[in-house]
PDB file of N, CA, C and O in Angstrom:
ATOM      1  N   MET A   1      57.137 136.748  77.007  1.00  0.00           N
ATOM      2  CA  MET A   1      57.620 137.054  78.346  1.00  0.00           C
ATOM      3  C   MET A   1      59.152 137.061  78.307  1.00  0.00           C
ATOM      4  O   MET A   1      59.770 136.146  77.763  1.00  0.00           O
ATOM      5  N   PHE A   2      59.744 138.080  78.879  1.00  0.00           N
ATOM      6  CA  PHE A   2      61.201 138.201  78.890  1.00  0.00           C
ATOM      7  C   PHE A   2      61.781 137.513  80.109  1.00  0.00           C
ATOM      8  O   PHE A   2      61.227 137.579  81.207  1.00  0.00           O
ATOM      9  N   GLN A   3      62.898 136.855  79.896  1.00  0.00           N
ATOM     10  CA  GLN A   3      63.672 136.291  80.987  1.00  0.00           C
ATOM     11  C   GLN A   3      64.894 137.180  81.185  1.00  0.00           C
ATOM     12  O   GLN A   3      65.413 137.754  80.228  1.00  0.00           O
ATOM     13  N   PHE A   4      65.344 137.290  82.417  1.00  0.00           N
ATOM     14  CA  PHE A   4      66.466 138.163  82.727  1.00  0.00           C
ATOM     15  C   PHE A   4      67.608 137.373  83.340  1.00  0.00           C
ATOM     16  O   PHE A   4      67.384 136.424  84.092  1.00  0.00           O
ATOM     17  N   THR A   5      68.807 137.757  83.025  1.00  0.00           N
ATOM     18  CA  THR A   5      69.996 137.137  83.597  1.00  0.00           C
ATOM     19  C   THR A   5      70.131 137.571  85.051  1.00  0.00           C
ATOM     20  O   THR A   5      69.393 138.435  85.525  1.00  0.00           O
ATOM     21  N   SER A   6      71.081 136.963  85.749  1.00  0.00           N
ATOM     22  CA  SER A   6      71.259 137.281  87.166  1.00  0.00           C
ATOM     23  C   SER A   6      71.652 138.732  87.400  1.00  0.00           C
ATOM     24  O   SER A   6      71.453 139.252  88.498  1.00  0.00           O
ATOM     25  N   ASP A   7      72.212 139.404  86.381  1.00  0.00           N
ATOM     26  CA  ASP A   7      72.568 140.820  86.550  1.00  0.00           C
ATOM     27  C   ASP A   7      71.465 141.762  86.070  1.00  0.00           C
ATOM     28  O   ASP A   7      71.683 142.970  85.972  1.00  0.00           O
ATOM     29  N   GLY A   8      70.266 141.212  85.766  1.00  0.00           N
ATOM     30  CA  GLY A   8      69.122 142.047  85.417  1.00  0.00           C
ATOM     31  C   GLY A   8      68.968 142.383  83.952  1.00  0.00           C
ATOM     32  O   GLY A   8      68.053 143.116  83.578  1.00  0.00           O
ATOM     33  N   GLN A   9      69.846 141.859  83.114  1.00  0.00           N
ATOM     34  CA  GLN A   9      69.774 142.121  81.681  1.00  0.00           C
ATOM     35  C   GLN A   9      68.858 141.092  81.015  1.00  0.00           C
ATOM     36  O   GLN A   9      68.815 139.939  81.443  1.00  0.00           O
ATOM     37  N   PRO A  10      68.121 141.500  79.964  1.00  0.00           N
ATOM     38  CA  PRO A  10      67.284 140.519  79.259  1.00  0.00           C
ATOM     39  C   PRO A  10      68.148 139.468  78.566  1.00  0.00           C
ATOM     40  O   PRO A  10      69.242 139.768  78.087  1.00  0.00           O
ATOM     41  N   CYS A  11      67.652 138.252  78.518  1.00  0.00           N
ATOM     42  CA  CYS A  11      68.368 137.177  77.828  1.00  0.00           C
ATOM     43  C   CYS A  11      68.431 137.508  76.348  1.00  0.00           C
ATOM     44  O   CYS A  11      67.473 138.016  75.765  1.00  0.00           O
ATOM     45  N   SER A  12      69.586 137.207  75.746  1.00  0.00           N
ATOM     46  CA  SER A  12      69.782 137.567  74.348  1.00  0.00           C
ATOM     47  C   SER A  12      69.719 136.374  73.409  1.00  0.00           C
ATOM     48  O   SER A  12      69.803 136.553  72.194  1.00  0.00           O
ATOM     49  N   SER A  13      69.573 135.163  73.932  1.00  0.00           N
ATOM     50  CA  SER A  13      69.487 133.986  73.081  1.00  0.00           C
ATOM     51  C   SER A  13      68.628 132.923  73.758  1.00  0.00           C
ATOM     52  O   SER A  13      68.341 132.996  74.953  1.00  0.00           O
ATOM     53  N   ALA A  14      68.227 131.934  72.961  1.00  0.00           N
ATOM     54  CA  ALA A  14      67.429 130.837  73.511  1.00  0.00           C
ATOM     55  C   ALA A  14      68.239 130.057  74.544  1.00  0.00           C
ATOM     56  O   ALA A  14      67.702 129.645  75.572  1.00  0.00           O
ATOM     57  N   ASP A  15      69.535 129.853  74.275  1.00  0.00           N
ATOM     58  CA  ASP A  15      70.378 129.143  75.240  1.00  0.00           C
ATOM     59  C   ASP A  15      70.497 129.905  76.555  1.00  0.00           C
ATOM     60  O   ASP A  15      70.479 129.306  77.630  1.00  0.00           O
ATOM     61  N   GLU A  16      70.616 131.206  76.467  1.00  0.00           N
ATOM     62  CA  GLU A  16      70.705 132.020  77.682  1.00  0.00           C
ATOM     63  C   GLU A  16      69.380 131.970  78.450  1.00  0.00           C
ATOM     64  O   GLU A  16      69.375 131.928  79.681  1.00  0.00           O
ATOM     65  N   GLU A  17      68.278 131.975  77.737  1.00  0.00           N
ATOM     66  CA  GLU A  17      66.969 131.895  78.387  1.00  0.00           C
ATOM     67  C   GLU A  17      66.791 130.546  79.080  1.00  0.00           C
ATOM     68  O   GLU A  17      66.281 130.487  80.199  1.00  0.00           O
ATOM     69  N   LEU A  18      67.206 129.468  78.424  1.00  0.00           N
ATOM     70  CA  LEU A  18      67.137 128.151  79.056  1.00  0.00           C
ATOM     71  C   LEU A  18      68.016 128.087  80.303  1.00  0.00           C
ATOM     72  O   LEU A  18      67.634 127.473  81.299  1.00  0.00           O
ATOM     73  N   GLU A  19      69.166 128.706  80.254  1.00  0.00           N
ATOM     74  CA  GLU A  19      70.047 128.755  81.418  1.00  0.00           C
ATOM     75  C   GLU A  19      69.388 129.524  82.562  1.00  0.00           C
ATOM     76  O   GLU A  19      69.522 129.145  83.725  1.00  0.00           O
ATOM     77  N   CYS A  20      68.681 130.596  82.235  1.00  0.00           N
ATOM     78  CA  CYS A  20      67.965 131.363  83.268  1.00  0.00           C
ATOM     79  C   CYS A  20      66.905 130.498  83.943  1.00  0.00           C
ATOM     80  O   CYS A  20      66.766 130.515  85.166  1.00  0.00           O
ATOM     81  N   TRP A  21      66.150 129.733  83.131  1.00  0.00           N
ATOM     82  CA  TRP A  21      65.139 128.845  83.705  1.00  0.00           C
ATOM     83  C   TRP A  21      65.778 127.748  84.543  1.00  0.00           C
ATOM     84  O   TRP A  21      65.268 127.417  85.613  1.00  0.00           O
ATOM     85  N   ARG A  22      66.899 127.172  84.069  1.00  0.00           N
ATOM     86  CA  ARG A  22      67.581 126.136  84.845  1.00  0.00           C
ATOM     87  C   ARG A  22      68.015 126.682  86.196  1.00  0.00           C
ATOM     88  O   ARG A  22      67.834 126.038  87.230  1.00  0.00           O
ATOM     89  N   SER A  23      68.583 127.859  86.173  1.00  0.00           N
ATOM     90  CA  SER A  23      69.033 128.493  87.405  1.00  0.00           C
ATOM     91  C   SER A  23      67.861 128.775  88.336  1.00  0.00           C
ATOM     92  O   SER A  23      67.958 128.559  89.544  1.00  0.00           O
ATOM     93  N   TYR A  24      66.763 129.253  87.780  1.00  0.00           N
ATOM     94  CA  TYR A  24      65.564 129.543  88.588  1.00  0.00           C
ATOM     95  C   TYR A  24      65.089 128.288  89.313  1.00  0.00           C
ATOM     96  O   TYR A  24      64.858 128.312  90.522  1.00  0.00           O
ATOM     97  N   TYR A  25      64.941 127.178  88.558  1.00  0.00           N
ATOM     98  CA  TYR A  25      64.441 125.953  89.173  1.00  0.00           C
ATOM     99  C   TYR A  25      65.463 125.319  90.105  1.00  0.00           C
ATOM    100  O   TYR A  25      65.081 124.722  91.112  1.00  0.00           O
ATOM    101  N   ASP A  26      66.744 125.433  89.799  1.00  0.00           N
ATOM    102  CA  ASP A  26      67.756 124.947  90.741  1.00  0.00           C
ATOM    103  C   ASP A  26      67.614 125.655  92.081  1.00  0.00           C
ATOM    104  O   ASP A  26      67.669 125.013  93.130  1.00  0.00           O
ATOM    105  N   ASN A  27      67.435 126.959  92.058  1.00  0.00           N
ATOM    106  CA  ASN A  27      67.304 127.724  93.298  1.00  0.00           C
ATOM    107  C   ASN A  27      65.979 127.467  93.994  1.00  0.00           C
ATOM    108  O   ASN A  27      65.923 127.448  95.224  1.00  0.00           O
ATOM    109  N   ALA A  28      64.908 127.268  93.227  1.00  0.00           N
ATOM    110  CA  ALA A  28      63.593 127.074  93.819  1.00  0.00           C
ATOM    111  C   ALA A  28      63.427 125.675  94.416  1.00  0.00           C
ATOM    112  O   ALA A  28      62.768 125.515  95.443  1.00  0.00           O
ATOM    113  N   LEU A  29      64.016 124.670  93.784  1.00  0.00           N
ATOM    114  CA  LEU A  29      63.749 123.293  94.180  1.00  0.00           C
ATOM    115  C   LEU A  29      64.868 122.623  94.962  1.00  0.00           C
ATOM    116  O   LEU A  29      64.621 121.648  95.672  1.00  0.00           O
ATOM    117  N   ASN A  30      66.073 123.115  94.852  1.00  0.00           N
ATOM    118  CA  ASN A  30      67.206 122.474  95.512  1.00  0.00           C
ATOM    119  C   ASN A  30      67.678 123.343  96.668  1.00  0.00           C
ATOM    120  O   ASN A  30      68.409 124.316  96.487  1.00  0.00           O
ATOM    121  N   HIS A  31      67.245 122.968  97.839  1.00  0.00           N
ATOM    122  CA  HIS A  31      67.639 123.708  99.035  1.00  0.00           C
ATOM    123  C   HIS A  31      67.832 122.720 100.170  1.00  0.00           C
ATOM    124  O   HIS A  31      67.433 121.560 100.074  1.00  0.00           O
ATOM    125  N   ASP A  32      68.433 123.180 101.221  1.00  0.00           N
ATOM    126  CA  ASP A  32      68.645 122.326 102.378  1.00  0.00           C
ATOM    127  C   ASP A  32      67.301 121.913 102.965  1.00  0.00           C
ATOM    128  O   ASP A  32      66.347 122.690 102.934  1.00  0.00           O
ATOM    129  N   PRO A  33      67.217 120.695 103.500  1.00  0.00           N
ATOM    130  CA  PRO A  33      65.961 120.271 104.123  1.00  0.00           C
ATOM    131  C   PRO A  33      65.657 121.126 105.349  1.00  0.00           C
ATOM    132  O   PRO A  33      66.555 121.664 105.996  1.00  0.00           O
ATOM    133  N   ALA A  34      64.398 121.231 105.642  1.00  0.00           N
ATOM    134  CA  ALA A  34      63.968 121.998 106.816  1.00  0.00           C
ATOM    135  C   ALA A  34      64.436 121.292 108.083  1.00  0.00           C
ATOM    136  O   ALA A  34      64.598 120.072 108.103  1.00  0.00           O
ATOM    137  N   SER A  35      64.646 122.059 109.117  1.00  0.00           N
ATOM    138  CA  SER A  35      65.034 121.458 110.386  1.00  0.00           C
ATOM    139  C   SER A  35      63.792 120.865 111.058  1.00  0.00           C
ATOM    140  O   SER A  35      62.687 121.377 110.880  1.00  0.00           O
ATOM    141  N   PRO A  36      63.968 119.791 111.828  1.00  0.00           N
ATOM    142  CA  PRO A  36      62.833 119.159 112.493  1.00  0.00           C
ATOM    143  C   PRO A  36      62.133 120.134 113.439  1.00  0.00           C
ATOM    144  O   PRO A  36      62.765 121.008 114.032  1.00  0.00           O
ATOM    145  N   CYS A  37      60.842 119.969 113.564  1.00  0.00           N
ATOM    146  CA  CYS A  37      60.058 120.814 114.461  1.00  0.00           C
ATOM    147  C   CYS A  37      59.396 119.918 115.507  1.00  0.00           C
ATOM    148  O   CYS A  37      58.396 119.264 115.210  1.00  0.00           O
ATOM    149  N   PRO A  38      59.930 119.878 116.710  1.00  0.00           N
ATOM    150  CA  PRO A  38      59.398 118.990 117.746  1.00  0.00           C
ATOM    151  C   PRO A  38      57.913 119.248 118.053  1.00  0.00           C
ATOM    152  O   PRO A  38      57.175 118.313 118.362  1.00  0.00           O
ATOM    153  N   VAL A  39      57.484 120.487 117.970  1.00  0.00           N
ATOM    154  CA  VAL A  39      56.082 120.807 118.266  1.00  0.00           C
ATOM    155  C   VAL A  39      55.166 120.156 117.239  1.00  0.00           C
ATOM    156  O   VAL A  39      54.161 119.547 117.605  1.00  0.00           O
ATOM    157  N   LEU A  40      55.502 120.278 115.954  1.00  0.00           N
ATOM    158  CA  LEU A  40      54.677 119.651 114.919  1.00  0.00           C
ATOM    159  C   LEU A  40      54.726 118.131 115.022  1.00  0.00           C
ATOM    160  O   LEU A  40      53.700 117.469 114.866  1.00  0.00           O
ATOM    161  N   ASP A  41      55.907 117.569 115.284  1.00  0.00           N
ATOM    162  CA  ASP A  41      56.016 116.123 115.435  1.00  0.00           C
ATOM    163  C   ASP A  41      55.139 115.630 116.578  1.00  0.00           C
ATOM    164  O   ASP A  41      54.478 114.599 116.453  1.00  0.00           O
ATOM    165  N   SER A  42      55.131 116.354 117.685  1.00  0.00           N
ATOM    166  CA  SER A  42      54.304 115.998 118.828  1.00  0.00           C
ATOM    167  C   SER A  42      52.824 116.108 118.493  1.00  0.00           C
ATOM    168  O   SER A  42      52.039 115.234 118.859  1.00  0.00           O
ATOM    169  N   ASP A  43      52.436 117.174 117.800  1.00  0.00           N
ATOM    170  CA  ASP A  43      51.036 117.359 117.419  1.00  0.00           C
ATOM    171  C   ASP A  43      50.559 116.234 116.509  1.00  0.00           C
ATOM    172  O   ASP A  43      49.443 115.739 116.668  1.00  0.00           O
ATOM    173  N   VAL A  44      51.386 115.831 115.566  1.00  0.00           N
ATOM    174  CA  VAL A  44      51.011 114.743 114.654  1.00  0.00           C
ATOM    175  C   VAL A  44      50.849 113.438 115.427  1.00  0.00           C
ATOM    176  O   VAL A  44      49.903 112.687 115.192  1.00  0.00           O
ATOM    177  N   ALA A  45      51.751 113.175 116.330  1.00  0.00           N
ATOM    178  CA  ALA A  45      51.708 111.926 117.088  1.00  0.00           C
ATOM    179  C   ALA A  45      50.504 111.861 118.015  1.00  0.00           C
ATOM    180  O   ALA A  45      50.024 110.770 118.324  1.00  0.00           O
ATOM    181  N   ASN A  46      50.011 113.002 118.461  1.00  0.00           N
ATOM    182  CA  ASN A  46      48.934 113.027 119.455  1.00  0.00           C
ATOM    183  C   ASN A  46      47.583 113.446 118.898  1.00  0.00           C
ATOM    184  O   ASN A  46      46.670 113.740 119.670  1.00  0.00           O
ATOM    185  N   THR A  47      47.433 113.481 117.593  1.00  0.00           N
ATOM    186  CA  THR A  47      46.183 113.922 116.989  1.00  0.00           C
ATOM    187  C   THR A  47      45.480 112.732 116.350  1.00  0.00           C
ATOM    188  O   THR A  47      46.089 111.935 115.636  1.00  0.00           O
ATOM    189  N   ALA A  48      44.183 112.633 116.625  1.00  0.00           N
ATOM    190  CA  ALA A  48      43.372 111.574 116.016  1.00  0.00           C
ATOM    191  C   ALA A  48      42.690 112.135 114.775  1.00  0.00           C
ATOM    192  O   ALA A  48      42.395 113.328 114.717  1.00  0.00           O
ATOM    193  N   PRO A  49      42.438 111.285 113.780  1.00  0.00           N
ATOM    194  CA  PRO A  49      41.728 111.767 112.593  1.00  0.00           C
ATOM    195  C   PRO A  49      40.344 112.307 112.965  1.00  0.00           C
ATOM    196  O   PRO A  49      39.702 111.806 113.889  1.00  0.00           O
ATOM    197  N   ALA A  50      39.900 113.316 112.249  1.00  0.00           N
ATOM    198  CA  ALA A  50      38.573 113.879 112.491  1.00  0.00           C
ATOM    199  C   ALA A  50      37.513 112.850 112.133  1.00  0.00           C
ATOM    200  O   ALA A  50      37.650 112.123 111.148  1.00  0.00           O
ATOM    201  N   ALA A  51      36.470 112.790 112.923  1.00  0.00           N
ATOM    202  CA  ALA A  51      35.376 111.853 112.655  1.00  0.00           C
ATOM    203  C   ALA A  51      34.751 112.172 111.302  1.00  0.00           C
ATOM    204  O   ALA A  51      34.530 113.335 110.965  1.00  0.00           O
ATOM    205  N   GLY A  52      34.470 111.127 110.533  1.00  0.00           N
ATOM    206  CA  GLY A  52      33.834 111.318 109.241  1.00  0.00           C
ATOM    207  C   GLY A  52      34.791 111.610 108.110  1.00  0.00           C
ATOM    208  O   GLY A  52      34.363 111.736 106.963  1.00  0.00           O
ATOM    209  N   THR A  53      36.083 111.722 108.402  1.00  0.00           N
ATOM    210  CA  THR A  53      37.065 111.962 107.349  1.00  0.00           C
ATOM    211  C   THR A  53      37.531 110.616 106.811  1.00  0.00           C
ATOM    212  O   THR A  53      38.141 109.837 107.544  1.00  0.00           O
ATOM    213  N   PRO A  54      37.253 110.331 105.535  1.00  0.00           N
ATOM    214  CA  PRO A  54      37.671 109.031 105.005  1.00  0.00           C
ATOM    215  C   PRO A  54      39.197 108.953 104.908  1.00  0.00           C
ATOM    216  O   PRO A  54      39.860 109.924 104.544  1.00  0.00           O
ATOM    217  N   ASP A  55      39.732 107.793 105.237  1.00  0.00           N
ATOM    218  CA  ASP A  55      41.181 107.621 105.146  1.00  0.00           C
ATOM    219  C   ASP A  55      41.545 106.449 104.245  1.00  0.00           C
ATOM    220  O   ASP A  55      42.666 105.941 104.286  1.00  0.00           O
ATOM    221  N   ASP A  56      40.574 106.025 103.427  1.00  0.00           N
ATOM    222  CA  ASP A  56      40.856 104.943 102.499  1.00  0.00           C
ATOM    223  C   ASP A  56      41.400 105.511 101.180  1.00  0.00           C
ATOM    224  O   ASP A  56      41.296 106.708 100.916  1.00  0.00           O
ATOM    225  N   ALA A  57      41.972 104.640 100.372  1.00  0.00           N
ATOM    226  CA  ALA A  57      42.578 105.064  99.111  1.00  0.00           C
ATOM    227  C   ALA A  57      41.496 105.501  98.122  1.00  0.00           C
ATOM    228  O   ALA A  57      40.360 105.030  98.178  1.00  0.00           O
ATOM    229  N   LEU A  58      41.868 106.405  97.220  1.00  0.00           N
ATOM    230  CA  LEU A  58      40.961 106.828  96.160  1.00  0.00           C
ATOM    231  C   LEU A  58      40.704 105.677  95.199  1.00  0.00           C
ATOM    232  O   LEU A  58      41.568 104.830  94.974  1.00  0.00           O
ATOM    233  N   THR A  59      39.508 105.662  94.642  1.00  0.00           N
ATOM    234  CA  THR A  59      39.219 104.667  93.614  1.00  0.00           C
ATOM    235  C   THR A  59      39.535 105.285  92.253  1.00  0.00           C
ATOM    236  O   THR A  59      39.660 106.504  92.133  1.00  0.00           O
ATOM    237  N   LEU A  60      39.664 104.445  91.235  1.00  0.00           N
ATOM    238  CA  LEU A  60      39.936 104.937  89.899  1.00  0.00           C
ATOM    239  C   LEU A  60      38.809 105.849  89.421  1.00  0.00           C
ATOM    240  O   LEU A  60      39.059 106.844  88.741  1.00  0.00           O
ATOM    241  N   GLY A  61      37.569 105.511  89.776  1.00  0.00           N
ATOM    242  CA  GLY A  61      36.426 106.351  89.420  1.00  0.00           C
ATOM    243  C   GLY A  61      36.504 107.734  90.039  1.00  0.00           C
ATOM    244  O   GLY A  61      36.154 108.718  89.389  1.00  0.00           O
ATOM    245  N   GLU A  62      36.957 107.831  91.282  1.00  0.00           N
ATOM    246  CA  GLU A  62      37.091 109.144  91.925  1.00  0.00           C
ATOM    247  C   GLU A  62      38.178 109.976  91.258  1.00  0.00           C
ATOM    248  O   GLU A  62      38.057 111.198  91.167  1.00  0.00           O
ATOM    249  N   VAL A  63      39.219 109.334  90.800  1.00  0.00           N
ATOM    250  CA  VAL A  63      40.292 110.053  90.135  1.00  0.00           C
ATOM    251  C   VAL A  63      39.818 110.577  88.793  1.00  0.00           C
ATOM    252  O   VAL A  63      40.142 111.702  88.414  1.00  0.00           O
ATOM    253  N   ARG A  64      39.054 109.769  88.073  1.00  0.00           N
ATOM    254  CA  ARG A  64      38.531 110.205  86.766  1.00  0.00           C
ATOM    255  C   ARG A  64      37.603 111.372  86.963  1.00  0.00           C
ATOM    256  O   ARG A  64      37.053 111.894  85.993  1.00  0.00           O
TER     257      ARG A  64
END
């Protein structure tokens, strides 16, 4: 799979390819936090769990 630099050219070295991946993940994962949404906050505060939905912690057996 080819990686491309920010100007659209294929990466010409392993270091350049690693830099492309670093840049990709920096842009994908590092962004400003979302602004608060009063409607969602209100919905969460006023909603009861659905009947029959377990809210206890998983057991080690369930994880396995």
